[in-house]
Backbone as CSV, one residue per row, in Angstrom:
resi,resn,N_x,N_y,N_z,CA_x,CA_y,CA_z,C_x,C_y,C_z
1,MET,-3.193,-20.781,36.496,-4.332,-20.852,35.583,-4.816,-19.446,35.216
2,ARG,-4.937,-18.598,36.255,-5.383,-17.224,36.033,-4.385,-16.458,35.171
3,ALA,-3.090,-16.709,35.391,-2.052,-16.046,34.588,-2.133,-16.492,33.139
4,SER,-2.447,-17.769,32.936,-2.573,-18.288,31.572,-3.717,-17.619,30.827
5,VAL,-4.851,-17.455,31.504,-6.008,-16.782,30.892,-5.679,-15.335,30.568
6,GLN,-4.974,-14.674,31.504,-4.593,-13.285,31.287,-3.663,-13.149,30.091
7,ASN,-2.722,-14.086,29.957,-1.801,-14.058,28.822,-2.541,-14.229,27.505
8,LYS,-3.529,-15.122,27.480,-4.315,-15.338,26.269,-5.098,-14.078,25.892
9,GLN,-5.636,-13.393,26.910,-6.376,-12.161,26.641,-5.439,-11.063,26.147
10,GLU,-4.220,-11.026,26.691,-3.252,-10.034,26.228,-2.851,-10.294,24.779
11,PHE,-2.657,-11.569,24.431,-2.352,-11.915,23.047,-3.519,-11.559,22.131
12,ALA,-4.747,-11.789,22.612,-5.932,-11.477,21.813,-6.055,-9.970,21.594
13,LEU,-5.780,-9.196,22.640,-5.826,-7.742,22.514,-4.753,-7.261,21.540
14,ALA,-3.567,-7.855,21.624,-2.490,-7.498,20.699,-2.884,-7.832,19.260
15,ALA,-3.545,-8.975,19.076,-3.993,-9.373,17.742,-5.029,-8.390,17.200
16,ALA,-5.966,-7.955,18.052,-6.994,-7.009,17.623,-6.370,-5.658,17.256
17,CYS,-5.408,-5.210,18.053,-4.730,-3.940,17.753,-3.926,-4.042,16.460
18,LEU,-3.262,-5.171,16.277,-2.493,-5.390,15.050,-3.416,-5.421,13.837
19,SER,-4.585,-6.019,14.000,-5.573,-6.041,12.923,-6.006,-4.633,12.540
20,LEU,-6.280,-3.808,13.552,-6.694,-2.425,13.313,-5.609,-1.656,12.568
21,ALA,-4.358,-1.789,13.034,-3.252,-1.095,12.380,-3.050,-1.610,10.956
22,SER,-3.187,-2.917,10.778,-2.977,-3.522,9.464,-3.951,-2.966,8.433
23,VAL,-5.222,-2.862,8.805,-6.247,-2.344,7.885,-5.914,-0.930,7.434
24,GLN,-5.547,-0.075,8.380,-5.326,1.336,8.054,-4.011,1.545,7.303
25,ILE,-2.987,0.784,7.630,-1.735,0.859,6.863,-1.987,0.369,5.439
26,GLY,-2.773,-0.692,5.309,-3.143,-1.188,3.983,-3.883,-0.148,3.173
27,ALA,-4.762,0.611,3.833,-5.505,1.662,3.137,-4.570,2.751,2.623
28,ALA,-3.600,3.134,3.450,-2.658,4.178,3.038,-1.793,3.713,1.876
29,ILE,-1.318,2.473,1.936,-0.511,1.944,0.834,-1.353,1.821,-0.430
30,ALA,-2.600,1.413,-0.274,-3.497,1.289,-1.433,-3.626,2.615,-2.171
31,LYS,-3.688,3.708,-1.427,-3.861,5.023,-2.057,-2.653,5.400,-2.916
32,THR,-1.480,4.880,-2.571,-0.301,5.177,-3.397,-0.396,4.527,-4.776
33,LEU,-1.283,3.533,-4.922,-1.456,2.837,-6.201,-2.529,3.473,-7.081
34,PHE,-3.240,4.475,-6.559,-4.319,5.102,-7.332,-3.835,5.692,-8.662
35,PRO,-2.665,6.351,-8.711,-2.223,6.907,-10.006,-1.992,5.839,-11.078
36,ILE,-1.785,4.591,-10.665,-1.516,3.518,-11.620,-2.806,2.817,-12.049
37,PHE,-3.636,2.461,-11.076,-4.811,1.640,-11.364,-6.139,2.381,-11.214
38,GLY,-6.125,3.549,-10.584,-7.379,4.199,-10.235,-7.961,3.562,-8.991
39,ALA,-8.894,4.264,-8.352,-9.500,3.749,-7.120,-10.235,2.439,-7.361
40,GLU,-10.957,2.361,-8.495,-11.723,1.154,-8.798,-10.801,-0.035,-9.049
41,GLY,-9.704,0.196,-9.749,-8.755,-0.874,-10.025,-8.111,-1.408,-8.759
42,VAL,-7.737,-0.509,-7.841,-7.131,-0.939,-6.585,-8.140,-1.715,-5.739
43,ALA,-9.397,-1.267,-5.735,-10.437,-2.001,-5.006,-10.591,-3.410,-5.560
44,LEU,-10.588,-3.534,-6.881,-10.703,-4.850,-7.510,-9.496,-5.723,-7.165
45,ILE,-8.305,-5.153,-7.202,-7.094,-5.913,-6.859,-7.165,-6.404,-5.422
46,ARG,-7.563,-5.520,-4.512,-7.677,-5.915,-3.102,-8.660,-7.072,-2.940
47,LEU,-9.828,-6.947,-3.557,-10.853,-7.976,-3.412,-10.419,-9.297,-4.047
48,SER,-9.858,-9.224,-5.257,-9.519,-10.456,-5.978,-8.372,-11.205,-5.313
49,PHE,-7.320,-10.488,-4.903,-6.204,-11.144,-4.229,-6.655,-11.719,-2.883
50,SER,-7.507,-10.973,-2.173,-8.011,-11.457,-0.887,-8.865,-12.698,-1.077
51,ALA,-9.710,-12.692,-2.107,-10.548,-13.862,-2.397,-9.682,-15.077,-2.694
52,LEU,-8.643,-14.874,-3.495,-7.749,-15.983,-3.851,-7.079,-16.555,-2.606
53,LEU,-6.553,-15.675,-1.740,-5.866,-16.139,-0.543,-6.824,-16.857,0.411
54,LEU,-8.040,-16.325,0.572,-9.009,-16.950,1.470,-9.474,-18.305,0.945
55,TRP,-9.610,-18.429,-0.374,-10.004,-19.718,-0.942,-8.897,-20.742,-0.789
56,ILE,-7.658,-20.310,-0.885,-6.531,-21.228,-0.681,-6.466,-21.686,0.775
57,ILE,-6.693,-20.747,1.705,-6.570,-21.055,3.134,-7.726,-21.917,3.625
58,PHE,-8.978,-21.545,3.273,-10.150,-22.190,3.873,-10.839,-23.232,2.984
59,LYS,-10.507,-23.258,1.684,-11.054,-24.263,0.762,-12.581,-24.382,0.880
60,PRO,-13.309,-23.293,0.669,-14.762,-23.321,0.882,-15.525,-24.207,-0.102
61,TRP,-14.891,-24.603,-1.211,-15.593,-25.453,-2.171,-15.956,-26.816,-1.573
62,ARG,-15.283,-27.179,-0.483,-15.583,-28.466,0.150,-16.961,-28.494,0.787
63,SER,-17.492,-27.321,1.130,-18.780,-27.276,1.830,-19.876,-26.592,1.015
64,LEU,-19.644,-26.392,-0.279,-20.672,-25.790,-1.123,-21.832,-26.763,-1.315
65,HIS,-23.053,-26.272,-1.149,-24.228,-27.116,-1.363,-25.430,-26.223,-1.672
66,SER,-26.472,-26.807,-2.198,-27.647,-26.046,-2.668,-28.457,-25.444,-1.528
67,GLN,-28.245,-25.937,-0.296,-29.023,-25.440,0.837,-28.421,-24.187,1.468
68,MET,-27.317,-23.715,0.939,-26.705,-22.504,1.478,-27.605,-21.298,1.220
69,ASP,-27.470,-20.310,2.066,-28.289,-19.095,1.954,-27.721,-18.214,0.844
70,TRP,-27.923,-18.647,-0.403,-27.293,-17.986,-1.531,-27.808,-16.557,-1.736
71,LYS,-29.073,-16.334,-1.468,-29.628,-14.994,-1.653,-28.891,-13.975,-0.784
72,ASN,-28.795,-14.278,0.510,-28.113,-13.347,1.415,-26.613,-13.320,1.170
73,LEU,-26.044,-14.436,0.719,-24.621,-14.463,0.386,-24.304,-13.525,-0.782
74,ILE,-25.174,-13.525,-1.775,-24.964,-12.651,-2.933,-25.127,-11.186,-2.527
75,ILE,-26.138,-10.901,-1.709,-26.318,-9.530,-1.224,-25.126,-9.110,-0.378
76,TYR,-24.664,-10.020,0.471,-23.481,-9.775,1.309,-22.263,-9.443,0.442
77,GLY,-22.045,-10.208,-0.618,-20.926,-9.953,-1.517,-21.065,-8.633,-2.253
78,LEU,-22.291,-8.308,-2.677,-22.535,-7.033,-3.358,-22.224,-5.862,-2.439
79,ILE,-22.678,-5.948,-1.205,-22.430,-4.874,-0.238,-20.939,-4.749,0.050
80,LEU,-20.263,-5.882,0.180,-18.816,-5.875,0.411,-18.093,-5.201,-0.744
81,SER,-18.532,-5.487,-1.963,-17.930,-4.871,-3.149,-18.150,-3.366,-3.157
82,LEU,-19.389,-2.930,-2.926,-19.704,-1.502,-2.923,-18.948,-0.771,-1.817
83,MET,-18.839,-1.401,-0.654,-18.151,-0.780,0.467,-16.695,-0.485,0.113
84,ASN,-16.032,-1.437,-0.547,-14.641,-1.244,-0.955,-14.519,-0.204,-2.069
85,LEU,-15.368,-0.292,-3.072,-15.313,0.657,-4.183,-15.562,2.086,-3.706
86,LEU,-16.555,2.259,-2.851,-16.939,3.597,-2.417,-15.905,4.228,-1.489
87,ILE,-15.340,3.445,-0.567,-14.370,4.055,0.345,-13.091,4.393,-0.399
88,TYR,-12.708,3.589,-1.411,-11.529,3.941,-2.196,-11.789,5.183,-3.053
89,LYS,-13.006,5.324,-3.565,-13.359,6.567,-4.267,-13.299,7.760,-3.307
90,ALA,-13.717,7.539,-2.068,-13.634,8.605,-1.065,-12.182,8.991,-0.806
91,PHE,-11.293,7.988,-0.756,-9.869,8.270,-0.559,-9.313,9.162,-1.667
92,SER,-9.905,9.085,-2.861,-9.442,9.913,-3.980,-9.684,11.396,-3.745
93,HIS,-10.636,11.717,-2.872,-11.037,13.113,-2.658,-10.797,13.607,-1.231
94,LEU,-10.505,12.685,-0.312,-10.356,13.039,1.099,-9.074,12.443,1.666
95,SER,-8.572,13.038,2.729,-7.563,12.363,3.543,-8.180,11.091,4.106
96,ILE,-7.372,10.035,4.215,-7.978,8.770,4.641,-8.483,8.844,6.084
97,GLY,-7.873,9.696,6.906,-8.370,9.860,8.269,-9.779,10.422,8.290
98,ILE,-10.053,11.382,7.411,-11.397,11.962,7.315,-12.372,10.948,6.729
99,ALA,-11.953,10.239,5.684,-12.837,9.262,5.039,-13.239,8.152,6.010
100,ILE,-12.283,7.631,6.776,-12.584,6.566,7.727,-13.458,7.094,8.861
101,SER,-13.240,8.346,9.269,-14.066,8.945,10.319,-15.529,9.000,9.895
102,ILE,-15.765,9.283,8.630,-17.134,9.306,8.119,-17.666,7.886,7.972
103,GLU,-16.823,6.969,7.509,-17.292,5.594,7.266,-17.725,4.900,8.549
104,VAL,-17.045,5.155,9.680,-17.418,4.470,10.920,-18.784,4.900,11.427
105,LEU,-19.350,5.954,10.847,-20.702,6.356,11.231,-21.728,5.299,10.824
106,GLY,-21.370,4.438,9.853,-22.288,3.369,9.443,-22.559,2.395,10.573
107,PRO,-21.510,1.746,11.138,-21.731,0.866,12.286,-22.352,1.589,13.478
108,LEU,-21.961,2.845,13.688,-22.544,3.613,14.797,-24.042,3.780,14.609
109,THR,-24.463,4.095,13.386,-25.886,4.272,13.112,-26.656,2.979,13.332
110,VAL,-26.087,1.857,12.890,-26.739,0.556,13.112,-26.894,0.292,14.607
111,ALA,-25.839,0.583,15.379,-25.895,0.357,16.826,-26.974,1.222,17.475
112,ILE,-27.101,2.472,17.029,-28.098,3.381,17.610,-29.510,2.947,17.225
113,VAL,-29.696,2.578,15.945,-31.028,2.165,15.477,-31.496,0.899,16.198
114,MET,-30.572,-0.035,16.424,-30.936,-1.303,17.057,-31.002,-1.199,18.576
115,SER,-30.541,-0.089,19.121,-30.539,0.087,20.570,-31.935,0.452,21.072
116,LYS,-32.219,0.028,22.280,-33.489,0.375,22.923,-33.309,1.510,23.922
117,GLN,-32.108,2.067,23.975,-31.803,3.120,24.928,-31.884,4.496,24.261
118,LYS,-32.751,5.360,24.761,-32.890,6.698,24.187,-31.619,7.525,24.334
119,GLN,-30.831,7.204,25.359,-29.604,7.970,25.578,-28.620,7.816,24.416
120,ASP,-28.769,6.732,23.640,-27.856,6.522,22.515,-28.060,7.561,21.421
121,LEU,-29.231,8.207,21.417,-29.442,9.288,20.463,-28.464,10.437,20.701
122,LEU,-28.013,10.570,21.939,-27.026,11.611,22.250,-25.700,11.322,21.547
123,TRP,-25.335,10.041,21.455,-24.102,9.690,20.752,-24.238,9.995,19.264
124,GLY,-25.448,9.774,18.735,-25.689,10.107,17.338,-25.571,11.606,17.094
125,ALA,-26.139,12.402,18.003,-26.058,13.856,17.874,-24.608,14.329,17.990
126,LEU,-23.855,13.700,18.887,-22.450,14.060,19.064,-21.650,13.756,17.798
127,SER,-21.913,12.612,17.189,-21.191,12.257,15.966,-21.538,13.209,14.825
128,PHE,-22.783,13.699,14.806,-23.191,14.663,13.771,-22.421,15.968,13.928
129,ILE,-22.205,16.392,15.171,-21.412,17.596,15.419,-19.988,17.390,14.885
130,GLY,-19.410,16.222,15.167,-18.075,15.923,14.654,-18.027,15.937,13.144
131,LEU,-19.063,15.386,12.514,-19.130,15.359,11.057,-19.168,16.773,10.479
132,MET,-19.887,17.668,11.116,-20.007,19.036,10.624,-18.699,19.825,10.741
133,LEU,-17.809,19.377,11.596,-16.524,20.073,11.746,-15.514,19.702,10.659
134,LEU,-15.701,18.566,10.012,-14.694,18.061,9.072,-14.452,18.967,7.869
135,PRO,-15.482,19.646,7.314,-15.204,20.510,6.154,-14.521,21.827,6.504
136,LEU,-14.514,22.208,7.797,-14.055,23.540,8.180,-12.541,23.672,8.026
137,GLY,-12.131,24.795,7.458,-10.704,25.100,7.359,-9.917,24.200,6.440
138,SER,-10.584,23.570,5.468,-9.902,22.584,4.613,-9.180,23.263,3.449
139,SER,-8.211,24.111,3.773,-7.493,24.853,2.741,-6.382,24.041,2.087
140,ASN,-6.025,22.895,2.684,-4.926,22.099,2.131,-5.428,20.980,1.221
141,GLN,-6.619,21.163,0.654,-7.149,20.249,-0.359,-7.317,18.813,0.151
142,ASN,-7.607,18.659,1.444,-7.793,17.311,1.972,-9.268,16.958,2.164
143,PHE,-10.154,17.822,1.654,-11.586,17.589,1.822,-12.337,18.039,0.578
144,SER,-13.372,17.276,0.208,-14.306,17.695,-0.828,-15.661,17.080,-0.518
145,TYR,-16.726,17.756,-0.941,-18.070,17.235,-0.663,-18.380,16.005,-1.513
146,ILE,-17.736,15.883,-2.665,-17.889,14.653,-3.455,-17.311,13.471,-2.671
147,GLY,-16.127,13.676,-2.100,-15.528,12.638,-1.274,-16.383,12.310,-0.065
148,MET,-16.996,13.331,0.529,-17.872,13.122,1.679,-19.071,12.265,1.281
149,PHE,-19.616,12.519,0.080,-20.730,11.718,-0.417,-20.309,10.253,-0.561
150,TYR,-19.134,9.999,-1.149,-18.657,8.626,-1.298,-18.472,7.963,0.070
151,ALA,-17.901,8.706,1.027,-17.655,8.142,2.355,-18.964,7.840,3.078
152,LEU,-19.962,8.717,2.937,-21.264,8.457,3.546,-21.939,7.241,2.915
153,ALA,-21.789,7.097,1.593,-22.331,5.916,0.920,-21.612,4.658,1.405
154,ALA,-20.293,4.750,1.603,-19.538,3.616,2.143,-19.984,3.311,3.572
155,ALA,-20.299,4.349,4.344,-20.790,4.157,5.706,-22.113,3.398,5.703
156,PHE,-23.003,3.784,4.781,-24.279,3.077,4.647,-24.035,1.604,4.321
157,CYS,-23.102,1.338,3.403,-22.792,-0.042,3.019,-22.190,-0.817,4.189
158,TRP,-21.364,-0.145,5.002,-20.788,-0.816,6.163,-21.893,-1.213,7.144
159,GLY,-22.860,-0.318,7.330,-23.989,-0.647,8.188,-24.766,-1.848,7.654
160,MET,-25.024,-1.867,6.341,-25.727,-2.987,5.720,-24.878,-4.258,5.777
161,TYR,-23.564,-4.096,5.673,-22.642,-5.234,5.759,-22.784,-5.927,7.115
162,ILE,-22.915,-5.144,8.177,-23.088,-5.714,9.513,-24.401,-6.488,9.593
163,ILE,-25.465,-5.908,9.042,-26.783,-6.550,9.099,-26.780,-7.869,8.328
164,TYR,-26.260,-7.848,7.092,-26.261,-9.065,6.282,-25.167,-10.037,6.716
165,GLY,-24.100,-9.493,7.323,-23.063,-10.374,7.848,-23.596,-11.285,8.940
166,THR,-24.486,-10.758,9.782,-25.077,-11.582,10.832,-25.999,-12.659,10.253
167,LYS,-26.586,-12.380,9.096,-27.487,-13.358,8.475,-26.743,-14.546,7.880
168,VAL,-25.502,-14.333,7.459,-24.742,-15.415,6.820,-23.593,-15.901,7.697
169,ALA,-23.568,-15.441,8.959,-22.424,-15.714,9.830,-22.257,-17.191,10.175
170,LYS,-23.316,-17.987,10.040,-23.214,-19.403,10.403,-22.188,-20.134,9.537
171,GLY,-21.933,-19.610,8.358,-20.957,-20.239,7.471,-19.516,-19.986,7.868
172,GLY,-19.294,-19.094,8.841,-17.956,-18.818,9.350,-17.008,-18.300,8.277
173,SER,-15.802,-18.842,8.281,-14.777,-18.391,7.340,-15.170,-18.667,5.894
174,ASN,-15.944,-19.717,5.670,-16.409,-20.015,4.313,-17.275,-18.889,3.760
175,THR,-18.080,-18.284,4.641,-18.932,-17.176,4.227,-18.105,-16.017,3.704
176,VAL,-17.038,-15.678,4.433,-16.194,-14.559,4.028,-15.504,-14.869,2.705
177,ALA,-15.011,-16.097,2.547,-14.325,-16.485,1.311,-15.271,-16.415,0.112
178,ILE,-16.470,-16.955,0.281,-17.450,-16.920,-0.812,-17.894,-15.482,-1.081
179,GLY,-18.155,-14.734,0.000,-18.559,-13.340,-0.159,-17.504,-12.507,-0.850
180,MET,-16.223,-12.784,-0.557,-15.129,-12.048,-1.190,-15.080,-12.345,-2.685
181,LEU,-15.350,-13.594,-3.076,-15.374,-13.947,-4.501,-16.541,-13.258,-5.208
182,VAL,-17.702,-13.257,-4.566,-18.865,-12.564,-5.134,-18.570,-11.075,-5.281
183,ALA,-17.940,-10.494,-4.261,-17.586,-9.074,-4.301,-16.632,-8.781,-5.455
184,THR,-15.687,-9.672,-5.676,-14.739,-9.509,-6.782,-15.461,-9.494,-8.122
185,LEU,-16.415,-10.391,-8.287,-17.161,-10.464,-9.550,-17.972,-9.190,-9.783
186,PHE,-18.547,-8.637,-8.725,-19.309,-7.393,-8.865,-18.392,-6.207,-9.194
187,ALA,-17.175,-6.219,-8.644,-16.244,-5.104,-8.869,-15.530,-5.190,-10.208
188,LEU,-15.565,-6.360,-10.824,-14.805,-6.606,-12.053,-15.076,-5.586,-13.160
189,PRO,-16.330,-5.250,-13.475,-16.564,-4.303,-14.572,-16.021,-2.896,-14.302
190,PHE,-15.882,-2.533,-13.025,-15.466,-1.174,-12.681,-13.950,-0.999,-12.727
191,GLY,-13.187,-2.065,-12.423,-11.751,-1.896,-12.286,-10.892,-2.646,-13.275
192,ILE,-11.494,-3.440,-14.141,-10.691,-4.318,-14.985,-9.904,-3.566,-16.058
193,SER,-10.375,-2.381,-16.461,-9.731,-1.667,-17.573,-8.314,-1.222,-17.251
194,ASP,-7.989,-1.044,-15.957,-6.670,-0.539,-15.573,-5.699,-1.634,-15.134
195,LEU,-6.117,-2.893,-15.202,-5.282,-3.961,-14.652,-4.138,-4.383,-15.559
196,THR,-4.039,-3.803,-16.745,-2.946,-4.173,-17.658,-1.581,-3.802,-17.079
197,GLN,-1.568,-2.854,-16.130,-0.307,-2.417,-15.524,0.185,-3.366,-14.431
198,LEU,-0.634,-4.349,-14.070,-0.351,-5.161,-12.893,0.969,-5.915,-12.994
199,PHE,1.275,-6.453,-14.165,2.459,-7.303,-14.310,3.617,-6.587,-15.007
200,HIS,3.533,-5.253,-15.083,4.617,-4.493,-15.703,5.835,-4.368,-14.782
201,SER,5.604,-4.575,-13.499,6.697,-4.429,-12.537,6.465,-5.378,-11.371
202,TYR,7.544,-6.072,-10.961,7.442,-6.939,-9.790,7.129,-6.119,-8.539
203,TRP,7.631,-4.900,-8.496,7.392,-4.024,-7.338,5.910,-3.684,-7.207
204,ILE,5.270,-3.380,-8.323,3.841,-3.066,-8.302,3.043,-4.293,-7.877
205,LEU,3.390,-5.448,-8.412,2.690,-6.684,-8.042,2.852,-6.969,-6.554
206,LEU,4.054,-6.751,-6.032,4.309,-6.972,-4.611,3.466,-6.032,-3.753
207,LEU,3.366,-4.771,-4.160,2.545,-3.814,-3.414,1.072,-4.228,-3.423
208,CYS,0.604,-4.739,-4.548,-0.795,-5.171,-4.650,-1.074,-6.344,-3.708
209,VAL,-0.152,-7.294,-3.672,-0.300,-8.422,-2.750,-0.259,-7.929,-1.309
210,LEU,0.635,-6.977,-1.025,0.763,-6.433,0.331,-0.524,-5.733,0.755
211,VAL,-1.137,-4.967,-0.149,-2.397,-4.288,0.158,-3.475,-5.294,0.519
212,SER,-3.576,-6.367,-0.254,-4.592,-7.385,0.024,-4.345,-8.078,1.357
213,LEU,-3.080,-8.389,1.631,-2.747,-9.038,2.897,-3.068,-8.138,4.083
214,LEU,-2.635,-6.879,4.009,-2.814,-5.953,5.126,-4.269,-5.524,5.306
215,SER,-4.996,-5.362,4.198,-6.341,-4.801,4.264,-7.425,-5.828,4.561
216,SER,-7.222,-7.073,4.153,-8.302,-8.056,4.278,-7.861,-9.362,4.933
217,THR,-6.889,-10.036,4.338,-6.563,-11.398,4.772,-6.023,-11.439,6.200
218,LEU,-4.972,-10.666,6.479,-4.369,-10.675,7.808,-5.342,-10.194,8.892
219,PRO,-6.071,-9.069,8.698,-7.030,-8.653,9.726,-8.094,-9.704,10.011
220,PHE,-8.574,-10.379,8.955,-9.593,-11.396,9.159,-9.070,-12.533,10.032
221,LEU,-7.867,-13.014,9.753,-7.294,-14.103,10.526,-7.015,-13.669,11.972
222,LEU,-6.543,-12.441,12.155,-6.290,-11.929,13.505,-7.586,-11.768,14.286
223,ASP,-8.635,-11.291,13.603,-9.921,-11.097,14.274,-10.537,-12.419,14.717
224,ILE,-10.354,-13.468,13.903,-10.870,-14.779,14.289,-10.278,-15.201,15.634
225,PHE,-8.970,-14.985,15.782,-8.297,-15.337,17.037,-8.752,-14.425,18.174
226,ALA,-8.801,-13.122,17.922,-9.090,-12.163,18.994,-10.524,-12.263,19.492
227,MET,-11.458,-12.506,18.600,-12.880,-12.509,18.976,-13.234,-13.670,19.899
228,LYS,-12.407,-14.702,19.924,-12.673,-15.834,20.815,-12.356,-15.496,22.269
229,LYS,-11.545,-14.461,22.495,-11.064,-14.175,23.839,-11.527,-12.828,24.398
230,LEU,-11.869,-11.892,23.516,-12.175,-10.537,23.972,-13.677,-10.280,24.024
231,GLU,-14.084,-9.416,24.932,-15.487,-9.039,25.039,-15.861,-8.102,23.893
232,PRO,-17.142,-8.102,23.484,-17.576,-7.252,22.368,-17.281,-5.771,22.569
233,LYS,-17.345,-5.298,23.830,-17.120,-3.864,24.056,-15.697,-3.467,23.672
234,VAL,-14.752,-4.418,23.805,-13.367,-4.122,23.440,-13.266,-3.863,21.945
235,PHE,-13.964,-4.674,21.159,-13.958,-4.469,19.719,-14.614,-3.150,19.343
236,GLY,-15.668,-2.797,20.052,-16.327,-1.525,19.774,-15.425,-0.342,20.051
237,ILE,-14.704,-0.413,21.154,-13.790,0.673,21.513,-12.623,0.735,20.534
238,LEU,-12.121,-0.436,20.124,-11.045,-0.462,19.132,-11.516,0.109,17.797
239,LEU,-12.753,-0.212,17.409,-13.308,0.335,16.173,-13.347,1.853,16.232
240,SER,-13.633,2.387,17.398,-13.695,3.842,17.537,-12.331,4.488,17.344
241,ALA,-11.268,3.707,17.483,-9.915,4.243,17.282,-9.503,4.253,15.819
242,SER,-10.310,3.653,14.937,-9.956,3.564,13.514,-9.631,4.918,12.885
243,PRO,-10.434,5.963,13.131,-10.096,7.261,12.517,-8.725,7.785,12.911
244,ALA,-8.357,7.637,14.181,-7.048,8.124,14.634,-5.914,7.330,13.996
245,VAL,-6.080,6.004,13.926,-5.036,5.162,13.338,-4.902,5.461,11.848
246,SER,-6.036,5.647,11.169,-5.985,5.951,9.730,-5.357,7.324,9.488
247,ALA,-5.676,8.297,10.341,-5.073,9.625,10.196,-3.562,9.563,10.405
248,LEU,-3.130,8.755,11.374,-1.695,8.586,11.619,-1.016,7.905,10.433
249,ALA,-1.669,6.860,9.884,-1.115,6.171,8.711,-1.051,7.114,7.507
250,GLY,-2.083,7.945,7.337,-2.092,8.907,6.249,-0.989,9.940,6.378
251,TRP,-0.710,10.337,7.602,0.357,11.317,7.840,1.743,10.708,7.580
252,LEU,1.957,9.485,8.080,3.274,8.854,7.961,3.574,8.389,6.537
253,ILE,2.569,7.830,5.862,2.800,7.219,4.546,2.495,8.173,3.398
254,LEU,1.460,9.012,3.562,1.000,9.864,2.465,1.262,11.349,2.704
255,ASN,1.794,11.684,3.877,2.039,13.080,4.243,0.747,13.900,4.215
256,GLU,-0.349,13.293,4.675,-1.632,13.984,4.760,-1.737,14.682,6.115
257,HIS,-2.132,15.939,6.081,-2.227,16.735,7.301,-3.668,17.168,7.542
258,LEU,-4.027,17.252,8.810,-5.363,17.680,9.220,-5.256,18.988,9.987
259,ASN,-6.279,19.835,9.853,-6.288,21.089,10.607,-6.974,20.870,11.960
260,PRO,-6.905,21.835,12.862,-7.481,21.651,14.207,-8.975,21.334,14.208
261,TYR,-9.752,21.934,13.287,-11.179,21.614,13.208,-11.384,20.134,12.903
262,GLN,-10.634,19.636,11.947,-10.787,18.244,11.536,-10.329,17.284,12.625
263,ILE,-9.240,17.615,13.302,-8.779,16.783,14.416,-9.838,16.730,15.516
264,THR,-10.444,17.886,15.793,-11.501,17.932,16.807,-12.712,17.120,16.370
265,GLY,-13.104,17.261,15.104,-14.234,16.502,14.583,-14.000,15.011,14.664
266,ILE,-12.803,14.573,14.290,-12.464,13.147,14.354,-12.493,12.658,15.802
267,ALA,-11.966,13.464,16.722,-11.964,13.082,18.141,-13.392,12.942,18.667
268,ILE,-14.291,13.836,18.254,-15.685,13.770,18.694,-16.359,12.514,18.148
269,ILE,-16.112,12.188,16.878,-16.684,10.971,16.293,-16.154,9.738,17.016
270,MET,-14.867,9.733,17.328,-14.292,8.613,18.065,-14.946,8.465,19.433
271,LEU,-15.158,9.585,20.118,-15.784,9.559,21.436,-17.203,9.016,21.355
272,SER,-17.951,9.430,20.336,-19.330,8.963,20.195,-19.377,7.462,19.915
273,CYS,-18.460,6.958,19.088,-18.410,5.515,18.796,-18.035,4.717,20.042
274,ALA,-17.016,5.186,20.761,-16.575,4.479,21.961,-17.663,4.496,23.026
275,GLY,-18.299,5.646,23.219,-19.353,5.759,24.228,-20.546,4.877,23.917
276,CYS,-20.980,4.887,22.666,-22.115,4.064,22.253,-21.810,2.586,22.460
277,SER,-20.610,2.170,22.078,-20.230,0.763,22.207,-20.159,0.345,23.675
278,TYR,-19.535,1.166,24.489,-19.344,0.806,25.891,-20.674,0.715,26.635
279,PHE,-21.522,1.722,26.488,-22.766,1.742,27.248,-23.789,0.747,26.700
280,ALA,-23.721,0.468,25.399,-24.600,-0.556,24.843,-24.265,-1.917,25.447
281,TYR,-22.966,-2.218,25.544,-22.534,-3.485,26.147,-22.903,-3.512,27.636
282,LYS,-22.700,-2.409,28.318,-22.989,-2.344,29.747,-24.475,-2.565,30.005
283,ASN,-25.334,-1.965,29.162,-26.783,-2.128,29.336,-27.220,-3.554,29.025
284,ASN,-26.592,-4.183,28.053,-26.937,-5.563,27.703,-26.542,-6.540,28.807
285,LYS,-25.475,-6.195,29.537,-25.021,-7.064,30.630,-25.888,-6.906,31.872
286,ALA,-26.545,-5.736,31.966,-27.334,-5.453,33.175,-28.575,-6.327,33.266
């Protein structure tokens, strides 16, 4: 019996790790499509294909009713749309490892603000030090302050996404499917002008479907499985690894390189996220 439980937890951990890798590989592949569709167009493609796949899988129209929390659902979809648009704009100006390192500050800030532990302010200060290291030595054109602004705005949206996600979470998978459709509608005016290239090549269409699968659909399905078996602190620690995984994906797929200052800054941000997550969970259990 104990071995069976352990096996289930190992499968859940593998699913969570696969989800993390899938998101970051999807981000790197998405950036290769920027010259064709632009950042806004790729964001729209990701959202629309993901919405279509989620509606096919979960059929949320079966449970639509007037008593749903439509106000928060619409806000949730708007935030989801902005989060995707802004981080893809950040990718246009930054290495994806740097952009993701800045974006994870959103969930970290929410965790610190909602925490009752003064010691968590130290994690915030540590992450600020890491953030200040990212612009240093950026002679290989992998950093810009415009990109940093987009990434910080995406971080803010990610923080708001967590807050509003908890408000609509009772709807489960239906919430995500509906929110993804709302997000697509909000992104439509920004990315629709470049979509004429979508059906010019089967290869381009295949890449677009792959981006949506890797970036949204597959991670969501894997997370549903993993979250039933793993403790919250595990997810927090895995989230802290996002910058490293994205930097690795950027190096392998996009040939993006980071200098020692940036590697150190990313490592410090990862440490602050992991520390905040671990000790927050430990204090809640006490």
